[in-house]
TINU-403277 format. One record per residue: residue number from 0; residue in three letters; x, y, z of N, C-alpha, C in turn. Coordinates in nm, 4 decimals, always signed. Last residue first. Example, Ala and Ser with C-alpha at 12.3 -4.5 7.8 and 13.67 -1.06 7.14 Angstrom:
2
pos,code,n.east,n.north,n.up,ca.east,ca.north,ca.up,c.east,c.north,c.up
1,SER,+1.2850,-0.2250,+0.7080,+1.3670,-0.1060,+0.7140,+1.2900,+0.0030,+0.7870 .
0,ALA,+1.3190,-0.5690,+0.7800,+1.2300,-0.4500,+0.7800,+1.3200,-0.3300,+0.7800 .
This chain:
151
pos,code,n.east,n.north,n.up,ca.east,ca.north,ca.up,c.east,c.north,c.up
150,UNK,+2.5976,-12.1334,+0.4622,+2.6679,-12.2196,+0.4382,+2.7478,-12.2720,+0.4582 .
149,UNK,+2.3280,-12.0902,+0.6929,+2.4492,-12.0509,+0.6511,+2.5347,-12.1462,+0.6057 .
148,UNK,+2.0404,-12.1191,+0.7618,+2.1077,-12.0852,+0.5969,+2.2427,-12.0444,+0.5582 .
147,UNK,+2.0194,-12.1520,+1.0158,+1.9343,-12.2430,+0.9225,+2.0239,-12.2232,+0.7660 .
146,UNK,+2.0891,-11.9108,+1.1081,+2.1895,-12.0365,+1.1548,+2.1608,-12.1495,+1.0387 .
145,UNK,+1.9084,-11.7321,+1.0164,+2.0008,-11.6923,+0.9535,+2.1348,-11.8220,+1.0362 .
144,UNK,+1.6646,-11.8399,+1.1337,+1.7003,-11.8314,+1.0113,+1.8685,-11.8530,+0.9444 .
143,UNK,+1.7347,-11.8183,+1.4011,+1.7788,-11.8979,+1.3704,+1.7338,-11.9029,+1.2000 .
142,UNK,+1.7363,-11.5136,+1.4875,+1.8829,-11.5185,+1.4385,+1.8802,-11.7284,+1.3961 .
141,UNK,+1.4504,-11.4974,+1.3438,+1.5843,-11.4258,+1.3048,+1.7040,-11.4966,+1.3059 .
140,UNK,+1.3745,-11.5576,+1.6110,+1.3237,-11.6310,+1.4905,+1.4315,-11.5759,+1.3687 .
139,UNK,+1.4881,-11.4139,+1.8310,+1.4766,-11.5553,+1.8175,+1.5135,-11.6297,+1.6502 .
138,UNK,+1.3301,-11.1403,+1.7510,+1.4767,-11.1580,+1.6901,+1.5841,-11.3360,+1.6931 .
137,UNK,+1.0982,-11.2450,+1.7777,+1.0956,-11.1758,+1.6543,+1.3065,-11.2131,+1.6183 .
136,UNK,+1.1150,-11.2323,+2.0690,+1.0821,-11.3392,+2.0084,+1.0999,-11.3146,+1.8526 .
135,UNK,+1.1214,-10.9789,+2.0814,+1.2535,-11.0411,+2.1274,+1.2318,-11.1801,+2.0721 .
134,UNK,+0.9084,-10.8335,+1.9780,+1.0545,-10.7975,+1.9051,+1.1428,-10.9067,+2.0261 .
133,UNK,+0.7441,-10.9093,+2.1428,+0.7052,-10.9720,+2.0337,+0.8506,-10.9590,+1.9526 .
132,UNK,+0.7988,-10.7845,+2.3633,+0.8735,-10.9370,+2.4101,+0.8108,-10.9985,+2.2650 .
131,UNK,+0.7443,-10.5380,+2.2994,+0.8607,-10.5373,+2.3299,+0.9231,-10.7359,+2.3103 .
130,UNK,+0.4403,-10.5852,+2.3215,+0.5497,-10.5305,+2.1675,+0.6679,-10.5971,+2.1887 .
129,UNK,+0.4163,-10.5987,+2.5547,+0.3758,-10.7045,+2.4789,+0.4032,-10.7175,+2.3343 .
128,UNK,+0.5048,-10.3236,+2.6165,+0.6019,-10.4736,+2.7244,+0.5142,-10.5958,+2.6169 .
127,UNK,+0.3185,-10.1598,+2.5494,+0.4301,-10.1951,+2.5097,+0.5597,-10.3267,+2.6089 .
126,UNK,+0.1072,-10.2323,+2.6556,+0.0963,-10.2791,+2.5425,+0.2408,-10.2817,+2.4839 .
125,UNK,+0.1762,-10.1620,+2.9357,+0.1412,-10.3319,+2.8955,+0.1196,-10.3228,+2.7957 .
124,UNK,+0.1668,-9.8830,+2.8660,+0.2849,-9.9394,+2.9340,+0.3110,-10.0952,+2.8908 .
123,UNK,-0.0828,-9.8213,+2.7821,-0.0374,-9.8016,+2.7084,+0.1314,-9.8640,+2.7279 .
122,UNK,-0.2085,-9.9110,+3.0431,-0.2671,-9.9697,+2.9061,-0.1561,-9.9527,+2.8081 .
121,UNK,-0.1439,-9.7907,+3.3041,-0.1031,-9.8962,+3.2516,-0.1723,-9.9783,+3.1323 .
120,UNK,-0.1986,-9.5566,+3.2571,-0.1268,-9.5594,+3.2217,-0.1132,-9.6986,+3.2049 .
119,UNK,-0.6100,-9.4510,+3.2143,-0.4932,-9.5308,+3.2661,-0.3361,-9.5557,+3.2096 .
118,UNK,-0.6390,-9.1268,+3.1316,-0.6155,-9.2429,+3.0773,-0.5510,-9.3510,+3.2112 .
117,UNK,-0.7097,-8.8670,+3.1886,-0.7574,-8.9162,+3.3077,-0.7191,-9.1204,+3.2030 .
116,UNK,-0.6289,-8.7094,+3.0180,-0.6818,-8.7254,+3.0080,-0.7515,-8.8177,+3.0708 .
115,UNK,-0.3758,-8.5100,+3.2216,-0.4744,-8.4272,+3.1568,-0.6737,-8.5447,+3.0989 .
114,UNK,-0.2524,-8.7125,+3.3372,-0.2871,-8.5948,+3.4212,-0.4379,-8.5414,+3.3572 .
113,UNK,-0.3253,-9.0697,+3.3409,-0.2259,-8.9361,+3.2527,-0.3027,-8.8376,+3.3211 .
112,UNK,-0.3503,-9.2971,+3.6577,-0.3536,-9.2048,+3.4573,-0.3000,-9.0680,+3.4507 .
111,UNK,-0.2928,-9.5504,+3.8609,-0.2294,-9.4103,+3.7617,-0.3039,-9.3693,+3.6576 .
110,UNK,-0.3891,-9.7144,+3.9989,-0.4730,-9.6893,+3.9583,-0.4536,-9.5737,+3.9031 .
109,UNK,-0.1556,-9.9067,+4.1540,-0.2081,-9.7591,+4.1943,-0.3166,-9.6677,+4.1355 .
108,UNK,-0.2240,-10.1143,+3.9706,-0.2036,-10.1345,+4.1244,-0.2059,-10.0123,+4.2070 .
107,UNK,-0.1074,-10.0019,+3.7443,-0.2797,-10.0908,+3.7455,-0.2986,-10.1067,+3.8774 .
106,UNK,+0.1363,-9.9796,+3.8099,+0.0436,-9.8457,+3.7065,-0.0944,-9.9280,+3.7544 .
105,UNK,+0.2808,-10.1983,+3.7912,+0.2517,-10.1192,+3.9642,+0.1508,-10.0379,+3.9065 .
104,UNK,+0.1966,-10.3315,+3.5429,+0.0894,-10.3865,+3.6990,+0.1491,-10.3041,+3.7992 .
103,UNK,+0.3598,-10.1681,+3.4257,+0.2505,-10.1415,+3.4112,+0.1486,-10.2314,+3.5391 .
102,UNK,+0.6422,-10.2254,+3.5599,+0.5555,-10.1271,+3.5473,+0.4026,-10.0946,+3.5433 .
101,UNK,+0.6352,-10.4781,+3.4701,+0.6201,-10.5002,+3.6023,+0.5538,-10.3424,+3.6425 .
100,UNK,+0.6228,-10.4243,+3.1464,+0.4988,-10.5419,+3.2410,+0.5028,-10.5228,+3.3630 .
99,UNK,+0.9180,-10.3215,+3.1185,+0.7874,-10.2997,+3.1123,+0.6355,-10.3485,+3.1766 .
98,UNK,+1.0177,-10.5462,+3.2436,+1.0518,-10.4089,+3.3356,+0.9314,-10.3492,+3.2766 .
97,UNK,+1.0033,-10.7065,+3.0556,+0.9462,-10.7623,+3.1986,+0.9746,-10.6413,+3.2571 .
96,UNK,+1.0873,-10.5336,+2.8268,+0.9186,-10.6318,+2.8597,+0.9080,-10.6491,+2.9324 .
95,UNK,+1.3661,-10.5546,+2.8459,+1.2681,-10.4446,+2.8724,+1.1200,-10.4409,+2.8387 .
94,UNK,+1.4228,-10.8380,+2.8208,+1.4214,-10.7669,+3.0190,+1.3710,-10.6459,+2.9838 .
93,UNK,+1.3602,-10.8536,+2.5954,+1.3068,-10.9274,+2.6956,+1.3081,-10.9160,+2.8036 .
92,UNK,+1.5752,-10.7048,+2.4601,+1.4437,-10.6933,+2.4325,+1.3241,-10.7398,+2.5474 .
91,UNK,+1.7626,-10.8403,+2.5693,+1.7702,-10.7487,+2.6035,+1.6417,-10.6881,+2.5513 .
90,UNK,+1.7218,-11.1097,+2.3986,+1.7625,-11.0999,+2.5683,+1.7326,-10.9466,+2.6012 .
89,UNK,+1.7303,-10.9788,+2.1425,+1.6306,-11.0774,+2.1766,+1.6258,-11.1051,+2.3566 .
88,UNK,+1.9769,-10.9360,+2.1135,+1.8821,-10.7988,+2.1115,+1.7607,-10.8766,+2.1699 .
87,UNK,+2.1632,-11.1584,+2.1076,+2.1632,-11.0367,+2.2747,+2.0979,-10.9519,+2.2757 .
86,UNK,+2.0376,-11.2862,+1.8979,+2.0116,-11.3127,+2.0431,+2.0212,-11.2167,+2.1772 .
85,UNK,+2.1796,-11.1227,+1.7225,+2.0282,-11.1004,+1.7418,+1.9835,-11.1239,+1.8885 .
84,UNK,+2.4607,-11.1598,+1.8245,+2.4195,-10.9924,+1.8196,+2.2618,-11.0484,+1.8273 .
83,UNK,+2.4070,-11.4176,+1.6697,+2.4661,-11.4045,+1.7963,+2.4296,-11.2278,+1.8495 .
82,UNK,+2.3896,-11.3807,+1.3834,+2.2588,-11.4628,+1.4655,+2.2814,-11.4461,+1.6449 .
81,UNK,+2.6051,-11.2632,+1.3102,+2.4496,-11.1696,+1.3269,+2.3867,-11.2064,+1.4260 .
80,UNK,+2.8022,-11.4357,+1.3628,+2.7889,-11.3423,+1.4268,+2.6537,-11.2606,+1.4638 .
79,UNK,+2.7083,-11.6095,+1.1547,+2.6680,-11.6734,+1.3297,+2.6767,-11.5441,+1.3919 .
78,UNK,+2.7158,-11.4876,+0.8948,+2.5758,-11.5377,+0.9642,+2.5842,-11.5674,+1.1402 .
77,UNK,+2.9933,-11.4567,+0.9262,+2.9185,-11.3194,+0.9649,+2.7893,-11.3364,+1.0020 .
76,UNK,+3.0314,-11.7340,+0.9218,+3.1267,-11.6550,+1.0179,+3.0064,-11.5426,+1.0693 .
75,UNK,+2.9509,-11.7880,+0.6122,+2.9094,-11.8709,+0.7305,+2.9674,-11.7548,+0.8733 .
74,UNK,+3.1278,-11.5874,+0.4682,+2.9427,-11.5446,+0.4923,+2.9130,-11.6112,+0.6216 .
73,UNK,+3.4176,-11.5307,+0.6989,+3.3698,-11.6128,+0.5317,+3.1985,-11.5534,+0.5772 .
72,UNK,+3.5815,-11.2073,+0.6890,+3.5516,-11.3058,+0.7561,+3.4495,-11.3761,+0.6099 .
71,UNK,+3.6034,-10.9342,+0.6062,+3.6869,-11.0068,+0.5753,+3.6581,-11.2012,+0.5934 .
70,UNK,+3.4263,-10.7817,+0.7725,+3.3895,-10.8007,+0.5760,+3.4682,-10.9301,+0.5395 .
69,UNK,+3.3699,-10.7883,+0.9897,+3.3668,-10.9282,+0.9922,+3.3235,-10.8953,+0.8520 .
68,UNK,+3.4880,-10.5218,+1.0786,+3.5165,-10.5797,+1.1863,+3.5571,-10.7155,+1.0689 .
67,UNK,+3.2337,-10.3381,+1.0182,+3.4017,-10.3145,+0.9622,+3.4905,-10.4232,+1.0065 .
66,UNK,+2.9332,-10.3566,+0.9985,+3.0577,-10.4961,+0.9868,+3.1849,-10.4612,+0.9263 .
65,UNK,+2.7081,-10.2681,+1.1616,+2.8612,-10.2064,+1.1666,+2.9300,-10.3742,+1.1515 .
64,UNK,+2.3670,-10.2563,+1.0300,+2.4557,-10.3158,+1.0810,+2.5908,-10.2557,+1.0915 .
63,UNK,+2.0403,-10.1564,+1.1436,+2.1761,-10.0849,+1.1306,+2.3047,-10.1783,+1.1450 .
62,UNK,+1.7569,-10.3540,+1.0818,+1.8352,-10.2914,+1.1672,+1.9946,-10.2083,+1.1208 .
61,UNK,+1.6401,-10.4918,+0.9037,+1.6171,-10.3231,+0.8854,+1.7326,-10.2916,+0.9245 .
60,UNK,+1.5471,-10.7326,+0.8646,+1.6662,-10.7638,+0.8465,+1.7190,-10.5946,+0.8332 .
59,UNK,+1.2794,-10.8050,+0.8375,+1.2946,-10.7521,+0.7096,+1.4890,-10.7305,+0.7041 .
58,UNK,+1.2153,-10.8480,+1.1232,+1.2208,-11.0135,+1.0208,+1.2900,-10.9170,+0.8295 .
57,UNK,+1.3295,-10.5765,+1.2411,+1.3939,-10.7050,+1.2649,+1.3715,-10.7899,+1.1824 .
56,UNK,+1.0828,-10.4727,+1.1248,+1.2061,-10.4336,+1.0769,+1.3293,-10.5458,+1.1429 .
55,UNK,+0.8736,-10.5922,+1.2448,+0.9377,-10.6184,+1.1205,+1.0285,-10.5514,+1.0776 .
54,UNK,+0.9323,-10.5321,+1.5509,+0.9689,-10.6822,+1.4901,+0.9562,-10.6626,+1.3281 .
53,UNK,+0.9442,-10.2321,+1.5449,+1.0238,-10.3253,+1.5623,+1.0317,-10.4192,+1.5057 .
52,UNK,+0.6905,-10.1026,+1.5325,+0.7998,-10.0978,+1.3938,+0.8747,-10.1890,+1.3957 .
51,UNK,+0.6038,-10.1128,+1.7969,+0.5099,-10.1632,+1.6413,+0.5783,-10.1653,+1.5079 .
50,UNK,+0.7709,-9.9137,+1.9271,+0.7216,-10.0560,+1.9289,+0.6703,-10.1111,+1.8444 .
49,UNK,+0.6447,-9.6892,+1.8039,+0.8609,-9.7560,+1.8023,+0.8285,-9.8848,+1.8169 .
48,UNK,+0.4131,-9.6391,+1.8292,+0.4402,-9.7006,+1.7234,+0.5805,-9.7429,+1.7292 .
47,UNK,+0.4123,-9.6696,+2.1916,+0.3688,-9.7444,+2.1288,+0.3982,-9.7755,+1.9388 .
46,UNK,+0.5602,-9.3776,+2.1741,+0.6013,-9.5040,+2.1694,+0.5784,-9.6606,+2.1666 .
45,UNK,+0.3355,-9.2334,+2.0588,+0.5147,-9.2307,+1.9763,+0.5816,-9.3519,+2.0514 .
44,UNK,+0.1525,-9.2278,+2.2056,+0.1638,-9.3106,+2.0810,+0.2733,-9.3151,+1.9976 .
43,UNK,+0.2482,-9.1393,+2.4760,+0.1926,-9.2958,+2.4729,+0.2131,-9.3434,+2.3213 .
42,UNK,+0.3243,-8.8593,+2.4134,+0.3712,-8.9684,+2.4535,+0.3411,-9.0901,+2.4237 .
41,UNK,+0.1128,-8.7197,+2.2365,+0.2390,-8.7671,+2.2217,+0.3066,-8.8304,+2.2282 .
40,UNK,-0.0694,-8.7563,+2.3994,-0.1558,-8.8029,+2.3251,+0.0305,-8.8424,+2.3004 .
39,UNK,+0.0380,-8.5628,+2.6570,-0.0228,-8.6959,+2.6684,+0.0332,-8.8314,+2.5607 .
38,UNK,+0.0003,-8.3674,+2.4735,+0.1370,-8.4198,+2.4898,+0.1467,-8.5440,+2.5368 .
37,UNK,-0.2756,-8.3083,+2.4826,-0.2336,-8.3348,+2.3166,-0.0386,-8.4001,+2.3644 .
36,UNK,-0.5328,-8.2592,+2.6576,-0.3880,-8.3446,+2.6685,-0.2919,-8.4245,+2.5440 .
35,UNK,-0.6944,-8.1045,+2.4175,-0.6588,-8.1363,+2.5541,-0.5996,-8.2130,+2.5549 .
34,UNK,-0.5806,-7.8560,+2.1698,-0.6779,-8.0222,+2.1854,-0.5922,-8.0433,+2.3165 .
33,UNK,-0.6096,-7.5474,+2.3009,-0.5418,-7.7009,+2.1871,-0.5982,-7.7819,+2.2020 .
32,UNK,-0.7681,-7.3213,+2.3622,-0.6866,-7.3944,+2.3122,-0.6771,-7.4789,+2.2297 .
31,UNK,-0.7778,-7.0233,+2.0575,-0.8841,-7.0971,+2.1264,-0.7314,-7.1844,+2.2057 .
30,UNK,-0.7509,-6.8896,+1.8341,-0.7140,-6.8442,+1.9575,-0.8114,-6.9185,+2.0895 .
29,UNK,-0.7462,-6.8684,+1.5525,-0.8113,-6.9173,+1.5843,-0.8442,-6.9258,+1.7303 .
28,UNK,-0.4895,-6.6928,+1.4530,-0.6136,-6.6754,+1.3831,-0.7580,-6.7815,+1.5138 .
27,UNK,-0.2889,-6.7401,+1.6295,-0.3769,-6.6601,+1.6819,-0.4901,-6.6104,+1.6157 .
26,UNK,-0.3336,-7.1151,+1.8015,-0.3223,-6.9959,+1.6757,-0.3424,-6.8766,+1.7376 .
25,UNK,-0.4429,-7.3571,+1.8416,-0.3802,-7.2563,+1.9830,-0.3689,-7.1152,+1.9011 .
24,UNK,-0.5261,-7.4761,+1.6709,-0.6133,-7.4300,+1.7821,-0.5747,-7.2873,+1.8610 .
23,UNK,-0.2720,-7.5710,+1.5519,-0.3905,-7.4733,+1.4967,-0.4688,-7.4086,+1.5672 .
22,UNK,-0.2087,-7.7349,+1.6913,-0.1568,-7.6151,+1.7246,-0.2150,-7.5178,+1.6464 .
21,UNK,-0.3820,-7.8771,+1.7455,-0.3570,-7.8115,+1.8558,-0.2946,-7.7405,+1.8274 .
20,UNK,-0.3664,-8.0061,+1.4159,-0.4697,-7.9345,+1.4645,-0.4933,-7.9048,+1.6526 .
19,UNK,-0.1568,-8.0764,+1.4320,-0.1183,-8.0351,+1.3246,-0.2548,-7.9252,+1.4056 .
18,UNK,-0.1362,-8.2959,+1.6340,-0.0669,-8.2117,+1.6459,-0.0825,-8.0954,+1.5899 .
17,UNK,-0.3262,-8.4720,+1.4945,-0.3759,-8.4471,+1.6684,-0.2826,-8.3024,+1.6801 .
16,UNK,-0.1667,-8.5633,+1.2940,-0.3072,-8.4468,+1.2759,-0.3405,-8.4236,+1.4128 .
15,UNK,-0.0453,-8.6905,+1.4187,+0.0780,-8.5726,+1.3532,-0.0826,-8.4723,+1.3480 .
14,UNK,-0.1484,-8.8916,+1.5081,-0.1418,-8.8198,+1.5994,-0.0166,-8.6861,+1.5662 .
13,UNK,-0.2211,-9.0425,+1.2519,-0.3358,-8.9943,+1.3380,-0.2417,-8.8922,+1.4964 .
12,UNK,+0.0348,-9.1063,+1.2095,-0.0414,-8.9711,+1.0969,-0.1488,-8.9159,+1.2041 .
11,UNK,+0.0875,-9.3019,+1.4184,+0.2074,-9.1735,+1.4095,+0.0919,-9.0999,+1.2880 .
10,UNK,-0.1092,-9.4921,+1.3516,-0.0738,-9.4032,+1.5302,-0.0300,-9.2893,+1.5095 .
9,UNK,+0.0008,-9.5789,+1.1183,-0.1032,-9.4860,+1.1610,-0.1654,-9.4116,+1.2681 .
8,UNK,+0.1649,-9.6728,+1.1982,+0.2369,-9.5975,+1.0958,+0.0969,-9.5061,+1.0921 .
7,UNK,+0.1438,-9.8811,+1.3971,+0.2184,-9.7778,+1.3905,+0.2483,-9.7035,+1.3520 .
6,UNK,-0.0172,-10.0260,+1.1575,-0.1065,-9.9849,+1.3153,-0.0061,-9.8671,+1.3533 .
5,UNK,+0.1707,-10.1401,+0.9921,+0.1010,-9.9903,+0.9363,+0.0092,-9.9482,+1.0836 .
4,UNK,+0.3269,-10.3268,+1.1936,+0.4128,-10.1872,+1.1413,+0.3084,-10.0934,+1.1242 .
3,UNK,+0.1107,-10.4686,+1.2005,+0.1361,-10.4278,+1.3464,+0.2346,-10.2902,+1.2673 .
2,UNK,+0.1417,-10.5885,+0.9439,-0.0044,-10.5259,+1.0147,+0.0601,-10.4292,+1.1332 .
1,UNK,+0.3483,-10.7602,+0.9309,+0.3501,-10.5987,+0.8516,+0.2142,-10.5160,+0.9045 .
0,UNK,+0.3126,-10.9262,+1.1038,+0.4006,-10.8408,+1.1911,+0.3695,-10.6869,+1.1183 .
């Protein structure tokens, strides 16, 4: 999982360098066109990077928790509630993965490509679908860990 998160970081660093290059090329100093399709790269890479970070974040329990109402409960009940929310998260991410997979299949069937770079759009959509399913599985693993270690 950590490797996937690092891949997301590499994507963002590469994306940042691409944007800086594109803006520099468009500046008055250089005066040429920017990087062709830079906006397409930003859209695709940002989505993929976000999905790359989510599984590692879930395993590390790095998501934001609001425990205003559960602070006075026993640790056992807090873990049970957290596990229940992990299952809800897993179900939502499974739904997102399913719909992304449907979208990727439709894009593949129609031969849809990006406007400038002509990248087949099913590739990033399909990758995001797989990563969303990985987040779903990770949330289930996280819930099981919470329930197994409950006092």
